[in-house]
N, C-alpha and C positions, 0 to 999 in steps of 0.2 A: 573366479579373483574377481572383485571391483574395480573397474580401470572405468578411463571418458575417453570419446574421440577427440583429436582433435581437430576442432572445425574453423582456427582461427583464421587458415590460408583459405577455405571455404569461401568464406564470411567477409574476407577481406577483399577477394577478387569478385565476388557478387557486389559489394557497396562500390568497388570500384565501375563495376560495368553499369548501375544504375546510378550512379551519382546524384544520389542520395533516393531515399525507401518515398517519396512524398512529391504530390505534384496540385497544381491548381486548377481545376476544371471549371468552363461554365456551363451554367444550367440552362441559358437560351441563348441561341444562336443569333450570331448579328449579322444577317446576310445581305439586306440592303436599307434602304433609308428610311422604312418603317418601322424597321426594330431599331434602328439607331435613335429615331425620335422617343422611341418609350423608352428604353433601358439607360441612353444617357441624355444627352439635348435633344430639345429643349424637357423633355418628358419628366427626367429625373427629380426637374427644378421643384417639381411640384410633390414630388416625396419628399423633398430636404425642407420645403418649406412648412408641411406638416409635422415631421419629425422635430424639428425645431422647436415647434409649439407643442408638443405632445412626445417629448422623450422617452415616456414610460411605453410607449408602442412599439419601441426600436424594434426586440425581438419577434415582431410580428410583419417588418419589413424588410431587414436586412439580416446577414449570417448570423448576429448575434442568439438567436434563437435556437440555434443546434452547433454551436462553435465553443470550444474549451481553448484555453491557454494552459502549453505543459511550460513549465517554469523551473528553469534549473539556474544554479552558478557554479556547479561544477564542483563543489566542494567533499561531495561525497558520492559519487558514483559507480555503484553495485559493489562491488567488491574491491575496486582499483584506489579508491581513498580520491584524494584533493586533486584534480587531473583537469581542471578548467572548463571553460565553455566550448573548447575545440572538442575533449576528448567526450565531453558529454552531449554534445551534439546528435550522434547516432545515435544513442541511446532514447534522447526525447522525441528523435524522429521515428524510432520503433514502438515510443509510446503512444504516440501520435496515429501510428498506424493501425494497432491495436487497439483505439478506440473507433477508429473507423471501419475495421473490419468486422470485430466483435458487437458492434452497439450501434452502427450509424450515425457518429459523431464526428463531427468536421472536428480536428484538432491540429494547433502551430506548435510548432516548438520555438520556445523561445530560451537562447540562451546568452548568460547576462556576464560582461565582463567587469562585474563586480563583486564582491563577496561582504561589502560593509551592508548591513542589516538595514539601517536608511534609506539608504540608496536603492536595494531591493526593495524595499516597500513603499516608496516613491515609483519607482518604475513601474510596478505591476501596477498601481491604480492609476497611474498617466496613461496606459494603455488598455484597462477594463473595458473603456465603453464599448469597444465592438465584440466583447467578448461574454458569453452566456456561464461560464464559469471560469478557474483558475485552480489547477492542479499542480500544485507544487511536486517536485522531484528532486531529488538528489541533493538534497542541503543540509550542511552536518548542525549538527545538535552541539551547545543549545541554542545557537541563531535559530532555529527551524523552529522553535516554540514560538518566541517572540514575534517571529515573521508572520507565519500563520494565524497567531491569536490577532495581531492589528489588521491584518487582511481582513478576516472574517468581521472585525466591528465595524470597521470604517469603507468595507463595501458593501454593495445591496443586491450581489452574486454569490454564489455558494464557491465557497475555497475549502480545499483539503491538501493534505501535504498527505500526500498515499504510500511513503515509506514506512509512516507512522500508522493510518490507521486503516488504509488496507489491508498492510501486514495483520492489523488486530481482527478486523473481519474475518477475515479467511484463517486465521487462526482458532480462532473461536468457532467458528463452524467446522471444524475438521475436530475440535476438542469435543463436541458436541456429541459427533459420531463415533469419535474412539470411546469415550467412557460408554458409549451404546455395545460397541463391543467387549466391552470388560466390566460389562454389568454393571457400572457407576455410574452416579453421576458427577457433572464437572463441578457443582459447588461445594461438593462434600470431599474432593480431592486436593493433597497438599500439592501445589505448583512453584517448580523452583526454575526461575527465567536468570538466563545467564545472559548479562547486555544490558547497560541501562542508558543505553542510547534512545535514539527517536522512536525508533521501532520497541525495542522493549518496554520503555515506559509507555507507550501506547496500548502495548499488549495487556500491561497487566491494569491498567488503568479499565480496559473494555471489561477482562475478566471479572475486575471487582466491580463492578458496576451488574455483570450479569449475576453477583451473587456468591462469587467464590470469596471465602474468608482467610484462607491460611495459602499466603503468597509468599516465597522468598524471591527477593532480587540479588543480583550476582554482579559487580562491577572487578575492575582489574581488583581492588584492596579487597575483597572477601565478602560476607554478605551485610545487605546494607542495613543499618539500625539509626535510629533515631535520636542516639548518643554518640555516634560515630564521627570525629571532626573532621572535618576538611569538607563534608558536602556542599552542593552546590544546591541553590533553589530546588531545580528539577528533583535532585536527589531527596531532598528534604519532605516534598510533597508525597512524593513514594514512601519515604518511611512513616510518613503520617499513616497510610494504611496496609503496610507490609507488615514481616513479620510480629505476627501477633504475639509470639511467644518470646520475643527479645531476642531470639540468637546471635551468635556473634562466631567467627571464625573466618574459614578460606571455602571454595569453591566444592573441597572435598568433602567439609564436614555437613554440608547443606544436602549432599544428593543422597546421604543414607536414610531409608524412611520416603523418602519422596515418591510419588504416585505417577507424578508429570513432570517432565525436563522441555523446558524450550530455552533454544539454543540459538539467540539472533547477535551472535558474537564472534570467534572464527574459527579456524580450520583445527580440526584434532585435539580440542580441546578436555573431549572427555574419554576417557580409558576403559576400556572394557572391563576391570575390577571396579571401576567405578558405576558404571552402569547395573553390574549384577546387585551392587548394596542398595539398588532402590526398591521398593515394594514388591511384590508379585504384581503380575498383571500389568505393569509400568509402560507409560505411553513416552514416548521420546519425539519430540518433533527439533531435528535441527538442521538448521534452515543456513548455518553459513555457504556463500557459495564463491568457488565453484565445489569448496570440498568441506562437507559438514563436520559440526564440530566430533559428532563418531560415525563413520560409515555403517550404514545397513546390515550389512554381514556380519560386523564386531556387533551391534546392538542385539541382533538377532540371538548370537553366540549367549550373549548376557543375559538373556531371556526377555528381553523387552518384548511385550505382547503386539504394540501396534507403531511403526514406525515413520515420518515423514520425514521429507527433506524439501530443499530448494529446488530441487535440479527435477529435468523431466524426464530421466532415466532410469528414473527410479517410481515406484509405486506412492500416492500420494504427496504430489509436489504441491507446496503452498506456493501458490502462484498469485502474486496481486491481480492480474489479468480476472480471476474470477470475482474480483472487486470492482476495481475504479469505474468498466463501462458501464455497469447498471447501474453505479451508483449517480453518474454525472448522467445518464439516459432518464433515470428517474426525476434528476432534479430538475433538469431542463422540459422534460414533458409535465412536470406538474406544479412549474415555478415555483420549485423549492429556493430561497435567498439564504438557509441557512441549513449544513447538513449537521443534525443533532446526534446527540450520543443516543438516543432512544432510535434515531434511524440506524446507528451502525448496528446496533443490536439486532434489530428487526430483518438489516440485512442480512447477519451472521445466522438466524436462524431460518430464514428463507434458503438460504443456500447449503446449509447444511440438510433442509427438508428434501431437499432435491434424491439425495442417497437415502432413499425408502428403508433399504436393507443392507447397514454398512457391516464390511466385516475388513479383517486387519488389511486386504489389501486398497481395498476401495472406502475411504471415509470422507475424500472430497471430490466432487466432478472435475470431469475437463474441462477448461475455458472454452471447449469447442464445442459443449453440449450447449445444444440452441435453448434449454429450459433454464438456463442462468442469467443471459441478461433479463430477463422478463421478471423473473424473479425476485432478483435483487433491486430492480428498476420498480415494481411495485411496492417494495418496502420505502423509500424513499420518496414521502408524499407529508 
């Protein structure tokens, strides 16, 4: 029987004990007047004067060269929804912790007490000089698209909304290996994506760029088609390259004959009967947390060949921690100012390549695999 252990009480107690998962440490001890004169006054004046005239060298002389801001407005936190900056804070701390533990990148949690698009953009621009990169996190769609686009264009450091692109990179990596397990090519499969929010849209775009031609996007109203009324700008953009056969109908209609189902939506949306109507050797990535769109045991009974979820207590966890630490490690190390679509594709291929002999239970490496960060970082250049 599939179940999950309630670790909430233990997590509450540990966070209370630690009073936060992060601290700031000095890299150089100041124990005498000589040290004080070098690291602070009067010596620091020479460094300040130099950087005032040569701001492009800031990353060489300050924390900027190895530091990322993890920025959220608390509007779309995990599966908890719009819970605001206080609710977002422990998640952003955790993200910063992963940056440091997995990739040696300093990261600082920034939670904003505003959900106004222009205020968020301006605030991030104002704090950007001390950071080498901006990781946007848990900002709701569709505002997240405009915020990311503007910041990419208006800053000279890498900016990435991890909920979108980190998810897409790891999904593509997993699909590459799942396709090998089922003796197919990703580009030849019909893929259904349930959920047309930030993650679903990014996954669709990256799969399309990789060469997948047959993608169906499903939102609450059913299959997204170019002639469906009421589409917002992001869904109109999706309709331009998905649903090549101009299908209409519901989620139920979309799954018959599908090779792959990718869920970035909600708990329990897929029934055993629906999964059974997919093609033989079907692949399901059910990533709703904490309860997937369909539980692995149910999917296996329905004949699903390869199953992945967003949970750590089942095989094949689609975990963004496989992506963002290496992405920003590579961007910082290689002086990258913009994370391009080609870099994201290269990162996905590199991540997939770590698993040389994929099996139904092993298509994605663990975030703790020491090969992950160097492989992804090497692709960001």
